[in-house]
C-alpha positions as CSV (number, residue, x, y, z in Angstrom):
1,M,-5.8,-0.4,17.1
2,K,-6.8,-4.0,17.3
3,Q,-7.1,-4.1,13.5
4,E,-3.5,-2.8,13.1
5,I,-2.1,-5.3,15.5
6,I,-3.8,-8.2,13.8
7,A,-2.7,-7.0,10.3
8,K,0.9,-6.7,11.4
9,R,0.9,-10.1,13.1
10,Y,-0.4,-12.0,10.2
11,S,1.5,-10.1,7.5
12,R,4.7,-10.6,9.4
13,A,3.9,-14.4,9.6
14,L,3.4,-14.7,5.9
15,F,6.5,-12.5,5.3
16,A,8.6,-14.8,7.5
17,I,7.5,-17.8,5.5
18,G,8.4,-15.9,2.3
19,Q,11.9,-15.1,3.7
20,E,12.5,-18.8,4.3
21,D,11.3,-19.6,0.8
22,G,13.5,-16.9,-0.8
23,P,13.1,-13.4,-2.3
24,K,11.3,-14.7,-5.3
25,A,8.7,-16.3,-3.1
26,L,8.3,-13.0,-1.0
27,K,7.4,-11.1,-4.2
28,Q,5.1,-14.0,-5.4
29,Y,3.2,-14.1,-2.1
30,G,2.8,-10.3,-2.2
31,N,1.5,-10.5,-5.8
32,E,-1.0,-13.2,-5.0
33,L,-2.2,-11.4,-1.9
34,E,-2.6,-8.3,-4.1
35,A,-4.6,-10.2,-6.7
36,F,-6.9,-11.7,-4.1
37,C,-7.5,-8.2,-2.5
38,H,-8.0,-6.6,-5.9
39,L,-10.8,-9.0,-6.6
40,I,-12.3,-8.2,-3.2
41,E,-12.1,-4.5,-3.9
42,D,-13.7,-5.0,-7.3
43,E,-16.6,-7.0,-5.7
44,P,-17.4,-5.4,-2.3
45,I,-19.9,-8.2,-1.7
46,L,-17.0,-10.5,-1.1
47,L,-15.7,-8.5,1.8
48,R,-19.2,-8.3,3.3
49,I,-19.4,-12.1,3.1
50,F,-16.0,-12.4,4.8
51,K,-17.0,-10.0,7.5
52,N,-20.4,-11.7,8.1
53,P,-20.2,-13.9,11.2
54,V,-23.4,-15.7,10.2
55,I,-21.9,-17.2,7.1
56,R,-20.1,-20.5,8.0
57,V,-16.3,-20.7,7.9
58,E,-16.6,-23.7,5.6
59,D,-18.6,-21.7,3.1
60,K,-16.0,-18.9,3.2
61,K,-13.3,-21.4,2.6
62,I,-15.1,-22.8,-0.5
63,L,-15.4,-19.2,-1.8
64,I,-11.7,-18.5,-1.1
65,G,-10.7,-21.7,-2.9
66,K,-12.7,-20.7,-6.0
67,I,-11.1,-17.2,-6.0
68,L,-7.6,-18.6,-5.5
69,D,-8.1,-21.2,-8.3
70,K,-9.0,-18.3,-10.5
71,I,-5.8,-16.3,-9.7
72,G,-3.6,-19.5,-9.6
73,A,-2.3,-18.8,-6.1
74,S,0.4,-20.9,-4.5
75,K,-0.3,-23.5,-1.8
76,V,1.3,-21.2,0.9
77,V,-1.0,-18.3,0.2
78,K,-4.0,-20.7,-0.1
79,N,-3.2,-22.1,3.3
80,F,-2.6,-18.6,4.7
81,L,-6.0,-17.4,3.6
82,M,-7.7,-20.6,4.9
83,L,-6.1,-20.0,8.3
84,L,-7.4,-16.4,8.2
85,A,-10.9,-17.9,7.6
86,E,-10.6,-20.4,10.5
87,K,-9.4,-17.7,12.9
88,K,-12.1,-15.2,11.7
89,R,-9.4,-12.8,10.5
90,L,-10.6,-12.4,6.9
91,P,-12.2,-9.0,7.6
92,Y,-8.6,-7.7,8.0
93,I,-7.3,-9.0,4.7
94,L,-6.9,-5.6,3.1
95,D,-4.9,-4.3,6.0
96,I,-2.8,-7.4,6.0
97,R,-2.1,-6.9,2.3
98,N,-1.1,-3.2,2.9
99,Y,1.2,-4.1,5.8
100,Y,2.8,-7.0,3.8
101,Q,3.5,-4.5,1.0
102,K,5.2,-2.2,3.5
103,L,7.4,-5.0,4.7
104,L,8.2,-6.0,1.1
105,D,9.1,-2.4,0.2
106,Q,11.4,-2.2,3.2
107,F,13.1,-5.5,2.3
108,E,13.6,-4.3,-1.3
109,G,14.7,-0.8,-0.3
110,I,11.7,0.9,-2.0
111,V,10.2,4.1,-0.9
112,R,6.7,5.1,-1.9
113,G,5.5,8.6,-2.2
114,H,3.0,11.0,-3.7
115,L,4.1,14.1,-5.6
116,I,1.5,16.8,-6.0
117,T,2.0,19.5,-8.6
118,A,-0.1,22.4,-9.9
119,I,0.1,21.2,-13.5
120,E,0.3,17.8,-15.2
121,L,3.9,16.8,-15.8
122,K,5.1,15.0,-18.9
123,N,6.4,11.5,-18.5
124,K,10.0,12.5,-19.1
125,K,9.8,15.1,-16.3
126,K,8.2,12.5,-13.9
127,E,11.0,10.1,-14.6
128,S,13.6,12.8,-14.1
129,I,12.1,13.8,-10.7
130,R,12.0,10.1,-9.6
131,K,15.6,9.5,-10.6
132,S,16.7,12.7,-8.8
133,L,14.9,11.5,-5.6
134,E,16.5,8.1,-5.9
135,E,20.0,9.7,-6.1
136,K,19.4,12.0,-3.1
137,M,17.8,9.3,-0.9
138,A,19.9,6.4,-2.1
139,K,16.8,4.2,-2.4
140,K,14.4,3.1,-5.2
141,F,11.4,5.4,-5.5
142,V,7.8,4.6,-6.6
143,L,5.9,7.9,-7.0
144,D,2.2,8.5,-7.6
145,F,1.7,11.8,-9.3
146,Q,-1.3,14.0,-8.7
147,V,-2.4,17.4,-9.9
148,N,-3.9,20.0,-7.5
149,K,-4.4,23.5,-8.8
150,D,-4.9,24.8,-5.3
151,I,-1.1,24.7,-4.6
152,L,-0.7,27.4,-7.3
153,G,2.9,26.3,-8.2
154,G,5.8,24.2,-7.0
155,V,5.4,20.7,-5.5
156,V,4.3,18.9,-2.4
157,L,6.0,15.6,-1.8
158,K,4.5,13.1,0.7
159,V,6.8,10.2,1.7
160,G,5.4,8.0,4.5
161,D,4.3,10.3,7.3
162,K,6.5,13.2,6.1
163,V,5.4,16.1,3.9
164,Y,7.8,18.3,2.1
165,D,5.9,21.3,1.0
166,A,7.6,23.5,-1.6
167,S,4.4,24.9,-3.0
168,L,3.8,28.5,-3.8
169,R,0.8,28.5,-1.5
170,A,3.1,27.4,1.4
171,Q,5.7,30.1,0.6
172,L,2.9,32.7,0.5
173,N,1.6,31.5,3.9
174,I,5.2,31.8,5.4
175,L,5.5,35.3,4.0
176,K,2.1,36.2,5.4
177,E,3.1,35.0,8.9
178,K,6.3,37.0,8.7
179,I,4.4,40.1,7.8
180,K,2.0,39.6,10.7
181,R,5.0,39.3,13.1
182,G,6.6,42.4,11.6
183,E,9.7,40.7,10.4
């Protein structure tokens, strides 16, 4: 719970700065945060260093500076990450990035979801499904497509915390329950 509160607080702060600087800056800060976190995810030792209370803040700042020079980050993101180091909030950087992305998606009217199918869909079909969802929801959609043969047929769409299950397995389970109840 504490982790979530911290992530929201700091990501909102960076987002507020980005709003003052304009929509282009909002996207730029998000991209820079994503690039920084991508490097951390590729090199897990970095996150362990940032989480380690024995390593001095100054040493962490030097490391952050080198990483940010490598990705060419803006002064705002550099100052933001240095503040996280000073306040001992670097262990929450991945959560901060995730929440910042949610704020950015809301701002841009983007909905992210996962579509699970029993078979691999062709790119043309994927695009058709995405466009259809955009028309129905009146928002931009970003979909991750996955294949799960266990659903037998149909689709399962996960958007945020909602699940729309139109799989054959779900339909069979509903039919099974109706038979048990004698309907």
